[in-house]
C-alpha positions in Angstrom: 107.7 117.5 115.0 105.2 115.9 113.1 104.3 118.8 111.2 102.0 119.2 107.9 104.2 121.9 106.9 105.6 125.2 107.4 105.2 128.7 106.1 107.9 130.7 104.7 107.3 134.0 104.2 109.3 137.8 102.9 110.7 139.1 106.2 108.5 142.7 105.8 105.2 141.3 104.2 102.2 141.4 105.9 99.3 138.4 105.9 96.3 139.3 103.7 93.2 137.3 105.0 91.9 135.7 102.2 94.4 136.7 99.1 97.3 134.3 98.2 100.7 136.0 97.1 104.1 135.0 96.7 105.1 136.5 99.8 103.7 134.0 102.2 104.1 130.1 100.8 103.0 127.2 102.4 105.5 124.2 101.9 103.8 120.8 102.8 105.8 118.2 104.0 105.3 114.6 102.6 106.0 111.5 103.7 106.4 108.3 101.6 106.9 104.6 102.2 106.1 100.8 101.0 103.0 99.0 101.6 101.5 96.1 100.7 98.8 95.7 98.3 95.7 93.7 99.7 93.0 94.4 97.5 91.7 96.6 94.7 87.7 98.3 93.0 87.8 98.0 89.1 86.9 100.9 87.4 86.2 98.6 84.5 86.9 95.2 83.7 90.2 96.0 82.1 90.8 98.7 84.5 91.6 99.5 88.3 90.4 102.3 90.0 91.9 102.4 93.9 94.6 100.1 95.2 94.0 99.0 98.8 97.1 99.3 101.1 98.4 98.0 104.4 100.9 97.2 106.8 101.9 94.3 109.2 101.7 94.7 112.6 103.1 91.6 113.7 101.4 88.7 111.7 98.3 90.4 111.2 98.4 92.7 107.7 96.7 96.2 109.0 94.4 98.7 106.5 96.0 101.8 106.0 94.4 103.5 102.7 92.5 103.4 99.4 94.9 104.9 97.0 93.7 107.0 93.5 96.0 109.2 93.0 99.1 109.0 91.1 97.0 105.8 89.3 97.0 107.0 85.5 95.5 105.3 82.4 98.0 102.9 81.5 99.2 102.0 85.1 95.6 101.5 85.8 95.6 98.7 83.2 99.0 97.3 83.7 98.4 96.7 87.4 95.5 94.8 86.9 97.2 92.3 84.8 100.5 92.4 87.7 97.3 91.9 90.5 95.0 89.5 88.8 97.5 86.4 89.0 97.4 87.0 92.9 93.6 87.0 93.3 92.0 85.1 96.1 88.2 85.4 97.9 89.3 86.1 101.3 90.2 89.9 102.3 93.9 89.4 104.0 93.1 92.6 106.3 92.9 92.0 110.1 90.6 95.5 110.6 88.4 95.4 107.6 85.4 95.5 107.1 84.9 99.3 109.3 81.4 100.5 110.9 81.9 103.4 108.7 84.1 105.4 105.8 85.7 107.6 108.8 86.1 111.2 108.0 88.4 111.2 105.3 86.6 108.0 103.9 89.8 106.3 104.2 87.2 103.2 105.9 85.7 100.1 104.0 82.2 99.0 104.8 80.7 95.7 104.9 78.6 96.5 102.1 81.5 98.1 100.0 83.9 95.0 100.7 81.4 93.0 98.4 82.5 95.0 95.4 86.2 94.8 96.0 88.7 92.3 94.4 90.9 90.5 97.4 95.1 89.8 96.5 97.4 87.7 98.1 99.8 90.1 100.0 102.6 90.0 97.8 103.4 93.1 95.7 104.7 96.3 97.5 103.1 99.7 96.5 105.2 103.0 96.9 103.1 105.5 98.6 104.0 109.2 99.3 101.2 110.3 102.0 100.5 113.9 104.3 99.8 112.0 107.8 98.6 109.1 109.9 95.1 110.0 111.0 93.9 109.0 114.3 92.1 105.8 112.9 95.9 104.6 111.6 94.1 105.9 107.8 96.8 108.1 105.5 95.7 111.0 104.4 95.9 112.1 100.3 97.8 108.6 99.5 99.4 108.9 96.0 101.0 105.8 94.3 104.2 106.3 92.9 105.1 102.8 92.0 105.7 99.0 92.4 108.5 98.0 94.5 110.8 94.5 94.4 113.8 95.2 97.1 111.4 93.9 100.0 109.2 90.9 101.2 106.2 92.0 102.1 106.3 90.5 105.5 108.7 93.0 106.4 106.6 96.3 105.5 105.6 97.4 109.2 104.1 101.2 109.8 107.2 103.6 110.1 
């Protein structure tokens, strides 16, 4: 149904505006799929701040999100080592830059593109997220790990 989640409540409980209780619980439904890594933003010379990921539409790699959540310190360093050999001067995403960064901060402006590092689209990341926005971006994306069981060209929006 495309719902963000469901509310579970005790049968005889009453809603209390502005208060939280164990009588009413919000259960979020999250999605997960693989995405192609096309770039990253550095936090320092030895660590990644965010991954830039997307999916293929036909032969075009389309940007979907900047992913920071889930990137704990040791992963930030090891991902950089995995991505450095794939460096390229050319942005692999066909839909960048954006005119603005969008409501959820998910876009990439022309000015911001100058600060990003691009990579050949070969590595895949498993990403958990809440939903796709109207702009075709991921909301609340979290890095779960790398995948090696699929070719980058086979990664499409599910």
